[in-house]
py3Dmol code that shows the C-alpha trace and the ligand (Angstrom):
import py3Dmol

protein = """\
ATOM      1  CA  MET A   1       3.504 -15.217  36.602  1.00  0.00           C
ATOM      2  CA  SER A   2      -0.012 -14.865  38.044  1.00  0.00           C
ATOM      3  CA  ILE A   3      -3.149 -14.501  35.874  1.00  0.00           C
ATOM      4  CA  ASN A   4      -6.660 -13.510  37.125  1.00  0.00           C
ATOM      5  CA  ASN A   5      -9.420 -15.062  35.216  1.00  0.00           C
ATOM      6  CA  THR A   6     -11.602 -12.097  35.595  1.00  0.00           C
ATOM      7  CA  SER A   7     -12.373  -9.648  32.793  1.00  0.00           C
ATOM      8  CA  SER A   8      -9.504  -7.177  32.516  1.00  0.00           C
ATOM      9  CA  ASN A   9      -8.830  -3.555  31.906  1.00  0.00           C
ATOM     10  CA  SER A  10      -8.394  -1.970  28.477  1.00  0.00           C
ATOM     11  CA  GLY A  11      -5.647  -4.353  27.235  1.00  0.00           C
ATOM     12  CA  PHE A  12      -6.215  -5.526  23.710  1.00  0.00           C
ATOM     13  CA  VAL A  13      -4.548  -8.120  21.418  1.00  0.00           C
ATOM     14  CA  SER A  14      -4.280  -7.992  17.752  1.00  0.00           C
ATOM     15  CA  LEU A  15      -3.606 -11.342  16.078  1.00  0.00           C
ATOM     16  CA  VAL A  16      -1.697 -10.228  12.987  1.00  0.00           C
ATOM     17  CA  GLY A  17      -0.692 -12.301   9.976  1.00  0.00           C
ATOM     18  CA  ALA A  18       2.637 -10.978   8.611  1.00  0.00           C
ATOM     19  CA  GLY A  19       2.515 -12.709   5.323  1.00  0.00           C
ATOM     20  CA  PRO A  20       4.879 -15.297   3.810  1.00  0.00           C
ATOM     21  CA  GLY A  21       8.175 -13.493   3.605  1.00  0.00           C
ATOM     22  CA  ASP A  22       8.273 -10.304   1.311  1.00  0.00           C
ATOM     23  CA  PRO A  23       7.662  -7.575   3.998  1.00  0.00           C
ATOM     24  CA  ASP A  24       5.670  -5.590   1.359  1.00  0.00           C
ATOM     25  CA  LEU A  25       2.955  -8.250   1.652  1.00  0.00           C
ATOM     26  CA  LEU A  26       1.961  -7.144   5.133  1.00  0.00           C
ATOM     27  CA  THR A  27      -1.518  -5.534   5.080  1.00  0.00           C
ATOM     28  CA  VAL A  28      -2.045  -1.813   5.687  1.00  0.00           C
ATOM     29  CA  LYS A  29      -4.109  -2.710   8.736  1.00  0.00           C
ATOM     30  CA  GLY A  30      -1.286  -4.960   9.996  1.00  0.00           C
ATOM     31  CA  LEU A  31       1.248  -2.103   9.576  1.00  0.00           C
ATOM     32  CA  ARG A  32      -0.895   0.330  11.589  1.00  0.00           C
ATOM     33  CA  VAL A  33      -1.416  -2.010  14.573  1.00  0.00           C
ATOM     34  CA  ILE A  34       2.258  -3.030  14.688  1.00  0.00           C
ATOM     35  CA  GLN A  35       3.257   0.734  14.674  1.00  0.00           C
ATOM     36  CA  ALA A  36       0.785   1.276  17.621  1.00  0.00           C
ATOM     37  CA  ALA A  37       1.852  -1.734  19.655  1.00  0.00           C
ATOM     38  CA  ASP A  38       3.195  -1.623  23.162  1.00  0.00           C
ATOM     39  CA  VAL A  39       4.236  -5.324  23.000  1.00  0.00           C
ATOM     40  CA  VAL A  40       5.013  -7.477  19.942  1.00  0.00           C
ATOM     41  CA  VAL A  41       4.994 -11.294  20.457  1.00  0.00           C
ATOM     42  CA  TYR A  42       6.423 -12.886  17.382  1.00  0.00           C
ATOM     43  CA  ASP A  43       7.369 -16.026  15.688  1.00  0.00           C
ATOM     44  CA  ARG A  44      10.438 -17.317  13.744  1.00  0.00           C
ATOM     45  CA  LEU A  45       8.957 -16.802  10.232  1.00  0.00           C
ATOM     46  CA  VAL A  46       8.310 -13.010  10.655  1.00  0.00           C
ATOM     47  CA  SER A  47      10.783 -10.998   8.660  1.00  0.00           C
ATOM     48  CA  GLU A  48      13.282  -8.473  10.296  1.00  0.00           C
ATOM     49  CA  ASP A  49      11.841  -5.734   8.142  1.00  0.00           C
ATOM     50  CA  ILE A  50       8.451  -6.209   9.664  1.00  0.00           C
ATOM     51  CA  LEU A  51       9.677  -6.329  13.235  1.00  0.00           C
ATOM     52  CA  ALA A  52      11.516  -3.003  12.492  1.00  0.00           C
ATOM     53  CA  LEU A  53       8.167  -1.315  11.857  1.00  0.00           C
ATOM     54  CA  ALA A  54       7.369  -1.482  15.578  1.00  0.00           C
ATOM     55  CA  ASP A  55       8.049   1.644  17.673  1.00  0.00           C
ATOM     56  CA  SER A  56      11.550   1.624  19.215  1.00  0.00           C
ATOM     57  CA  SER A  57       9.927   1.613  22.691  1.00  0.00           C
ATOM     58  CA  ALA A  58       7.791  -1.445  22.066  1.00  0.00           C
ATOM     59  CA  GLU A  59       8.717  -4.597  23.975  1.00  0.00           C
ATOM     60  CA  MET A  60       9.619  -7.291  21.580  1.00  0.00           C
ATOM     61  CA  ILE A  61       9.189 -10.855  22.749  1.00  0.00           C
ATOM     62  CA  TYR A  62      10.367 -13.807  20.551  1.00  0.00           C
ATOM     63  CA  VAL A  63       8.486 -17.074  21.153  1.00  0.00           C
ATOM     64  CA  GLY A  64       9.550 -19.016  18.024  1.00  0.00           C
ATOM     65  CA  LYS A  65      11.959 -21.958  17.731  1.00  0.00           C
ATOM     66  CA  GLN A  66      15.205 -21.693  19.523  1.00  0.00           C
ATOM     67  CA  LEU A  67      18.675 -22.979  18.252  1.00  0.00           C
ATOM     68  CA  ASP A  68      17.923 -26.370  19.740  1.00  0.00           C
ATOM     69  CA  PHE A  69      14.621 -26.411  17.751  1.00  0.00           C
ATOM     70  CA  HIS A  70      12.302 -26.325  20.768  1.00  0.00           C
ATOM     71  CA  CYS A  71       9.519 -23.937  20.745  1.00  0.00           C
ATOM     72  CA  VAL A  72       8.241 -21.858  23.676  1.00  0.00           C
ATOM     73  CA  PRO A  73       5.335 -24.120  24.616  1.00  0.00           C
ATOM     74  CA  GLN A  74       1.934 -22.903  23.600  1.00  0.00           C
ATOM     75  CA  ASP A  75       0.569 -22.481  27.047  1.00  0.00           C
ATOM     76  CA  GLN A  76       3.401 -20.172  27.963  1.00  0.00           C
ATOM     77  CA  ILE A  77       2.752 -18.137  24.790  1.00  0.00           C
ATOM     78  CA  ASN A  78      -0.958 -17.909  25.843  1.00  0.00           C
ATOM     79  CA  GLN A  79       0.139 -16.845  29.357  1.00  0.00           C
ATOM     80  CA  ILE A  80       2.311 -13.969  28.016  1.00  0.00           C
ATOM     81  CA  LEU A  81      -0.574 -12.679  25.832  1.00  0.00           C
ATOM     82  CA  VAL A  82      -3.013 -12.767  28.747  1.00  0.00           C
ATOM     83  CA  GLN A  83      -0.647 -11.211  31.226  1.00  0.00           C
ATOM     84  CA  LYS A  84       0.441  -8.297  28.920  1.00  0.00           C
ATOM     85  CA  ALA A  85      -3.201  -7.628  27.979  1.00  0.00           C
ATOM     86  CA  GLN A  86      -4.204  -7.599  31.635  1.00  0.00           C
ATOM     87  CA  GLU A  87      -1.365  -5.016  32.239  1.00  0.00           C
ATOM     88  CA  GLY A  88      -3.473  -2.791  29.855  1.00  0.00           C
ATOM     89  CA  LYS A  89      -0.998  -3.127  26.999  1.00  0.00           C
ATOM     90  CA  ARG A  90      -1.802  -3.023  23.261  1.00  0.00           C
ATOM     91  CA  VAL A  91      -0.388  -6.360  22.278  1.00  0.00           C
ATOM     92  CA  VAL A  92       0.350  -7.585  18.782  1.00  0.00           C
ATOM     93  CA  ARG A  93       0.660 -11.263  18.288  1.00  0.00           C
ATOM     94  CA  LEU A  94       2.593 -11.535  15.002  1.00  0.00           C
ATOM     95  CA  LYS A  95       2.787 -14.751  13.036  1.00  0.00           C
ATOM     96  CA  GLY A  96       4.061 -15.776   9.536  1.00  0.00           C
ATOM     97  CA  GLY A  97       1.507 -16.076   6.869  1.00  0.00           C
ATOM     98  CA  ASP A  98      -2.153 -16.070   8.204  1.00  0.00           C
ATOM     99  CA  SER A  99      -2.741 -16.896  11.815  1.00  0.00           C
ATOM    100  CA  PHE A 100      -5.684 -19.157  11.036  1.00  0.00           C
ATOM    101  CA  ILE A 101      -3.898 -21.358   8.561  1.00  0.00           C
ATOM    102  CA  PHE A 102      -1.680 -23.837  10.548  1.00  0.00           C
ATOM    103  CA  GLY A 103      -0.892 -20.905  12.840  1.00  0.00           C
ATOM    104  CA  ARG A 104      -2.616 -21.966  16.111  1.00  0.00           C
ATOM    105  CA  GLY A 105      -4.470 -18.699  15.987  1.00  0.00           C
ATOM    106  CA  GLY A 106      -7.674 -20.351  17.105  1.00  0.00           C
ATOM    107  CA  GLU A 107      -5.959 -21.819  20.183  1.00  0.00           C
ATOM    108  CA  GLU A 108      -4.726 -18.503  21.292  1.00  0.00           C
ATOM    109  CA  LEU A 109      -8.156 -16.735  20.752  1.00  0.00           C
ATOM    110  CA  GLU A 110      -9.812 -19.391  22.766  1.00  0.00           C
ATOM    111  CA  GLU A 111      -7.420 -18.588  25.659  1.00  0.00           C
ATOM    112  CA  LEU A 112      -8.075 -14.832  25.296  1.00  0.00           C
ATOM    113  CA  ALA A 113     -11.843 -15.354  25.238  1.00  0.00           C
ATOM    114  CA  LYS A 114     -11.586 -17.469  28.386  1.00  0.00           C
ATOM    115  CA  PHE A 115     -10.037 -14.528  30.228  1.00  0.00           C
ATOM    116  CA  GLY A 116     -12.457 -11.958  28.800  1.00  0.00           C
ATOM    117  CA  ILE A 117      -9.678 -10.217  26.853  1.00  0.00           C
ATOM    118  CA  LYS A 118     -10.736  -8.101  23.808  1.00  0.00           C
ATOM    119  CA  TYR A 119      -9.057  -8.973  20.560  1.00  0.00           C
ATOM    120  CA  GLU A 120      -9.140  -8.535  16.772  1.00  0.00           C
ATOM    121  CA  VAL A 121      -7.804 -10.703  13.916  1.00  0.00           C
ATOM    122  CA  VAL A 122      -5.839  -9.166  11.135  1.00  0.00           C
ATOM    123  CA  PRO A 123      -5.592 -11.628   8.293  1.00  0.00           C
ATOM    124  CA  GLY A 124      -2.251 -12.219   6.392  1.00  0.00           C
ATOM    125  CA  ILE A 125      -1.318 -13.674   3.129  1.00  0.00           C
ATOM    126  CA  THR A 126      -0.912 -17.366   3.786  1.00  0.00           C
ATOM    127  CA  ALA A 127       2.197 -19.112   2.274  1.00  0.00           C
ATOM    128  CA  ALA A 128       0.090 -21.165  -0.156  1.00  0.00           C
ATOM    129  CA  ALA A 129      -1.365 -17.924  -1.658  1.00  0.00           C
ATOM    130  CA  GLY A 130       1.892 -15.868  -1.539  1.00  0.00           C
ATOM    131  CA  ALA A 131       4.390 -18.550  -2.637  1.00  0.00           C
ATOM    132  CA  THR A 132       2.305 -19.841  -5.572  1.00  0.00           C
ATOM    133  CA  ALA A 133       1.583 -16.194  -6.760  1.00  0.00           C
ATOM    134  CA  TYR A 134       5.380 -15.555  -6.913  1.00  0.00           C
ATOM    135  CA  ALA A 135       6.006 -18.925  -8.519  1.00  0.00           C
ATOM    136  CA  GLY A 136       3.348 -18.352 -11.299  1.00  0.00           C
ATOM    137  CA  ILE A 137       1.271 -21.221 -10.105  1.00  0.00           C
ATOM    138  CA  PRO A 138      -2.472 -20.377 -10.184  1.00  0.00           C
ATOM    139  CA  LEU A 139      -4.112 -22.776  -7.643  1.00  0.00           C
ATOM    140  CA  THR A 140      -7.258 -22.903  -9.516  1.00  0.00           C
ATOM    141  CA  HIS A 141      -7.530 -22.644 -13.365  1.00  0.00           C
ATOM    142  CA  ARG A 142     -10.462 -23.572 -15.481  1.00  0.00           C
ATOM    143  CA  ASP A 143      -8.463 -26.018 -17.527  1.00  0.00           C
ATOM    144  CA  HIS A 144      -6.751 -27.703 -14.606  1.00  0.00           C
ATOM    145  CA  ALA A 145      -8.190 -27.536 -11.148  1.00  0.00           C
ATOM    146  CA  GLN A 146     -11.648 -26.764  -9.755  1.00  0.00           C
ATOM    147  CA  SER A 147     -10.653 -26.938  -6.139  1.00  0.00           C
ATOM    148  CA  VAL A 148      -7.657 -26.567  -3.862  1.00  0.00           C
ATOM    149  CA  GLN A 149      -6.879 -28.003  -0.496  1.00  0.00           C
ATOM    150  CA  PHE A 150      -4.418 -26.891   2.142  1.00  0.00           C
ATOM    151  CA  ILE A 151      -2.975 -29.800   4.111  1.00  0.00           C
ATOM    152  CA  THR A 152      -0.464 -30.166   7.004  1.00  0.00           C
ATOM    153  CA  GLY A 153       2.303 -32.749   6.415  1.00  0.00           C
ATOM    154  CA  HIS A 154       2.683 -32.908  10.226  1.00  0.00           C
ATOM    155  CA  VAL A 155       1.430 -35.964  11.958  1.00  0.00           C
ATOM    156  CA  GLN A 156      -1.826 -35.083  13.677  1.00  0.00           C
ATOM    157  CA  LYS A 157      -2.096 -34.426  17.404  1.00  0.00           C
ATOM    158  CA  ASP A 158      -4.148 -37.581  18.061  1.00  0.00           C
ATOM    159  CA  GLY A 159      -2.424 -39.694  15.331  1.00  0.00           C
ATOM    160  CA  ARG A 160      -5.378 -39.393  12.962  1.00  0.00           C
ATOM    161  CA  GLU A 161      -4.724 -40.077   9.293  1.00  0.00           C
ATOM    162  CA  ILE A 162      -5.548 -37.665   6.597  1.00  0.00           C
ATOM    163  CA  GLU A 163      -8.473 -38.665   4.353  1.00  0.00           C
ATOM    164  CA  TRP A 164      -6.203 -39.491   1.247  1.00  0.00           C
ATOM    165  CA  ALA A 165      -9.088 -40.697  -0.968  1.00  0.00           C
ATOM    166  CA  SER A 166     -10.608 -37.307  -0.951  1.00  0.00           C
ATOM    167  CA  LEU A 167      -7.327 -35.662  -1.901  1.00  0.00           C
ATOM    168  CA  ALA A 168      -6.382 -37.938  -4.748  1.00  0.00           C
ATOM    169  CA  GLN A 169      -8.513 -36.274  -7.394  1.00  0.00           C
ATOM    170  CA  SER A 170      -6.977 -35.222 -10.714  1.00  0.00           C
ATOM    171  CA  ASN A 171      -8.902 -31.858 -10.909  1.00  0.00           C
ATOM    172  CA  ASN A 172      -7.831 -30.861  -7.426  1.00  0.00           C
ATOM    173  CA  SER A 173      -4.758 -28.778  -6.383  1.00  0.00           C
ATOM    174  CA  LEU A 174      -3.012 -29.855  -3.167  1.00  0.00           C
ATOM    175  CA  VAL A 175      -0.800 -27.663  -1.072  1.00  0.00           C
ATOM    176  CA  PHE A 176       1.140 -29.309   1.734  1.00  0.00           C
ATOM    177  CA  TYR A 177       2.596 -27.163   4.513  1.00  0.00           C
ATOM    178  CA  MET A 178       5.391 -28.641   6.614  1.00  0.00           C
ATOM    179  CA  GLY A 179       5.531 -31.587   4.191  1.00  0.00           C
ATOM    180  CA  LEU A 180       9.200 -32.020   3.249  1.00  0.00           C
ATOM    181  CA  LYS A 181      10.068 -34.795   5.777  1.00  0.00           C
ATOM    182  CA  GLN A 182       6.777 -36.633   5.012  1.00  0.00           C
ATOM    183  CA  SER A 183       7.153 -36.389   1.234  1.00  0.00           C
ATOM    184  CA  GLY A 184       7.725 -40.215   0.783  1.00  0.00           C
ATOM    185  CA  HIS A 185       4.532 -40.967   2.807  1.00  0.00           C
ATOM    186  CA  ILE A 186       2.464 -38.294   0.838  1.00  0.00           C
ATOM    187  CA  CYS A 187       3.611 -39.696  -2.449  1.00  0.00           C
ATOM    188  CA  ASP A 188       2.866 -43.367  -1.558  1.00  0.00           C
ATOM    189  CA  LYS A 189      -0.518 -42.525  -0.216  1.00  0.00           C
ATOM    190  CA  LEU A 190      -1.724 -40.501  -3.029  1.00  0.00           C
ATOM    191  CA  ILE A 191      -0.556 -43.120  -5.632  1.00  0.00           C
ATOM    192  CA  THR A 192      -2.216 -45.791  -3.640  1.00  0.00           C
ATOM    193  CA  HIS A 193      -5.388 -43.810  -3.691  1.00  0.00           C
ATOM    194  CA  GLY A 194      -5.323 -43.545  -7.429  1.00  0.00           C
ATOM    195  CA  LEU A 195      -3.532 -40.233  -8.312  1.00  0.00           C
ATOM    196  CA  SER A 196      -1.261 -40.653 -11.331  1.00  0.00           C
ATOM    197  CA  ALA A 197       2.460 -41.029 -10.571  1.00  0.00           C
ATOM    198  CA  GLN A 198       3.062 -38.509 -13.416  1.00  0.00           C
ATOM    199  CA  THR A 199       1.000 -35.740 -11.666  1.00  0.00           C
ATOM    200  CA  PRO A 200       3.095 -32.592 -11.735  1.00  0.00           C
ATOM    201  CA  CYS A 201       4.649 -31.354  -8.478  1.00  0.00           C
ATOM    202  CA  ALA A 202       6.423 -28.259  -7.350  1.00  0.00           C
ATOM    203  CA  ILE A 203       8.343 -27.531  -4.196  1.00  0.00           C
ATOM    204  CA  ILE A 204       8.529 -23.832  -3.354  1.00  0.00           C
ATOM    205  CA  GLU A 205      11.128 -22.910  -0.829  1.00  0.00           C
ATOM    206  CA  ASN A 206      11.564 -19.479   0.708  1.00  0.00           C
ATOM    207  CA  GLY A 207       8.450 -18.336  -1.228  1.00  0.00           C
ATOM    208  CA  THR A 208       8.267 -14.556  -1.931  1.00  0.00           C
ATOM    209  CA  ARG A 209      11.776 -13.968  -0.549  1.00  0.00           C
ATOM    210  CA  PRO A 210      14.760 -12.993  -2.611  1.00  0.00           C
ATOM    211  CA  GLU A 211      16.147 -16.572  -2.252  1.00  0.00           C
ATOM    212  CA  GLN A 212      12.925 -18.216  -3.488  1.00  0.00           C
ATOM    213  CA  ARG A 213      13.499 -21.409  -5.445  1.00  0.00           C
ATOM    214  CA  VAL A 214      11.129 -23.616  -7.254  1.00  0.00           C
ATOM    215  CA  LEU A 215      11.793 -27.341  -7.890  1.00  0.00           C
ATOM    216  CA  ASN A 216       9.705 -29.107 -10.432  1.00  0.00           C
ATOM    217  CA  GLY A 217       9.023 -32.839 -10.782  1.00  0.00           C
ATOM    218  CA  THR A 218       6.201 -35.377 -10.682  1.00  0.00           C
ATOM    219  CA  LEU A 219       4.486 -37.155  -7.771  1.00  0.00           C
ATOM    220  CA  GLU A 220       6.795 -40.114  -8.450  1.00  0.00           C
ATOM    221  CA  THR A 221       9.968 -37.978  -8.110  1.00  0.00           C
ATOM    222  CA  LEU A 222       8.765 -35.896  -5.298  1.00  0.00           C
ATOM    223  CA  PRO A 223      10.671 -37.704  -2.421  1.00  0.00           C
ATOM    224  CA  GLU A 224      13.910 -37.300  -4.403  1.00  0.00           C
ATOM    225  CA  LEU A 225      13.125 -33.677  -5.062  1.00  0.00           C
ATOM    226  CA  ALA A 226      12.417 -33.031  -1.402  1.00  0.00           C
ATOM    227  CA  LYS A 227      15.768 -34.340  -0.385  1.00  0.00           C
ATOM    228  CA  GLY A 228      17.419 -31.339  -2.124  1.00  0.00           C
ATOM    229  CA  ALA A 229      14.901 -28.725  -0.636  1.00  0.00           C
ATOM    230  CA  VAL A 230      15.203 -26.484   2.343  1.00  0.00           C
ATOM    231  CA  SER A 231      12.633 -25.187   4.821  1.00  0.00           C
ATOM    232  CA  PRO A 232      10.364 -23.202   4.789  1.00  0.00           C
ATOM    233  CA  ALA A 233       8.958 -24.947   1.770  1.00  0.00           C
ATOM    234  CA  LEU A 234       5.484 -25.784   0.432  1.00  0.00           C
ATOM    235  CA  ILE A 235       4.732 -28.819  -1.797  1.00  0.00           C
ATOM    236  CA  VAL A 236       2.174 -28.204  -4.549  1.00  0.00           C
ATOM    237  CA  ILE A 237       0.712 -31.273  -6.242  1.00  0.00           C
ATOM    238  CA  GLY A 238      -1.616 -31.177  -9.248  1.00  0.00           C
ATOM    239  CA  SER A 239      -1.826 -30.278 -12.866  1.00  0.00           C
ATOM    240  CA  VAL A 240      -1.405 -26.543 -12.021  1.00  0.00           C
ATOM    241  CA  ALA A 241       2.009 -27.246 -10.528  1.00  0.00           C
ATOM    242  CA  SER A 242       3.753 -27.374 -14.010  1.00  0.00           C
ATOM    243  CA  LEU A 243       2.328 -23.998 -15.069  1.00  0.00           C
ATOM    244  CA  GLY A 244       4.998 -22.184 -13.073  1.00  0.00           C
ATOM    245  CA  GLU A 245       7.700 -23.313 -15.503  1.00  0.00           C
ATOM    246  CA  ARG A 246       5.967 -21.110 -18.111  1.00  0.00           C
ATOM    247  CA  LEU A 247       4.299 -18.474 -15.881  1.00  0.00           C
ATOM    248  CA  GLY A 248       6.860 -17.857 -13.147  1.00  0.00           C
ATOM    249  CA  TRP A 249       7.938 -14.245 -13.064  1.00  0.00           C
ATOM    250  CA  PHE A 250       9.780 -13.697  -9.793  1.00  0.00           C
ATOM    251  CA  HIS A 251      13.441 -14.315 -10.723  1.00  0.00           C
ATOM    252  CA  GLN A 252      16.309 -12.833  -8.776  1.00  0.00           C
TER     253      GLN A 252
END
"""
ligand_1 = """\
26
SAH
N 0.517 -19.584 9.317
C 1.495 -19.824 8.217
C 1.926 -21.332 8.160
C 2.752 -21.729 9.397
S 3.204 -23.432 9.253
C 0.858 -19.412 6.790
O -0.246 -19.111 6.830
O 1.568 -19.367 5.844
C 4.866 -23.244 8.611
C 4.918 -23.837 7.248
O 4.493 -22.926 6.308
C 6.367 -24.077 6.675
O 6.841 -25.314 7.121
C 6.175 -24.107 5.193
O 5.623 -25.339 4.783
C 5.123 -22.984 5.048
N 5.684 -21.717 4.710
C 5.777 -20.555 5.482
N 6.422 -19.502 4.866
C 6.731 -20.037 3.673
C 7.503 -19.474 2.628
N 7.884 -18.268 2.571
N 7.723 -20.319 1.463
C 7.279 -21.615 1.500
N 6.565 -22.237 2.453
C 6.295 -21.432 3.618
"""
view = py3Dmol.view(width=600, height=400)
view.addModel(protein, "pdb")
view.setStyle({"model": 0}, {"cartoon": {"style": "trace"}})
view.addModel(ligand_1, "xyz")
view.setStyle({"model": 1}, {"stick": {}})
view.zoomTo()
view.show()
């Protein structure tokens, strides 16, 4: 695969967030660009119903996790986007949720910018917004939380630790992405930094999908709760997390 690093012809890349699962949560703009795409480069968490919106002549390229759980390396994905755009194609780069929330959208745009390729970003509903909406958990609420933070449960690229002291505030809602395996660590760190062991927690698995399931507990019971949960799942920690037991509305 050869790539020129000169400004290219009329190729164009739309970085589209597909939303968290329910295909009806795709934006109208997302729908339009998918329908007009020559090439769709997509990830694992994009639903079949959304992929089916592409024209039957569109080239569909899967770059998500394979059966052996290895991803197509990021530089190879970047290379595909650049090459297809340089061929003059309308490329849709389709990701679960929102591309700029733990979606490496920024890294892909940096690569496109480097090659002078034109692009746009079509936002999507991120899992934290979609899954909590369907679980009846308002992330802010005047009686419970004045702020919300989205945190990755993944160990950082350079091994840097999360600033736990700033997270462990009782009037704050925390949403951990990719946190199931790290739930023991998350629980220990937050309790050590002063958050009550009785703080409500919810794990939302398969948010907004027909198989959505919400598990409720407290910070102390979170690691036990996580053992019984499947991916994709979000961990919500904070006083708001218990509201879903009363306000949840999405039951199959
Ligand atoms: N860009 C995506 C996040 C990608 S990281 C977004 O904005 O939503 C992948 C993580 O997102 C998963 O490990 C899980 O923690 C979360 N996630 C994605 N879809 C989800 C869903 N339907 N329900 C619960 N969590 C989800």
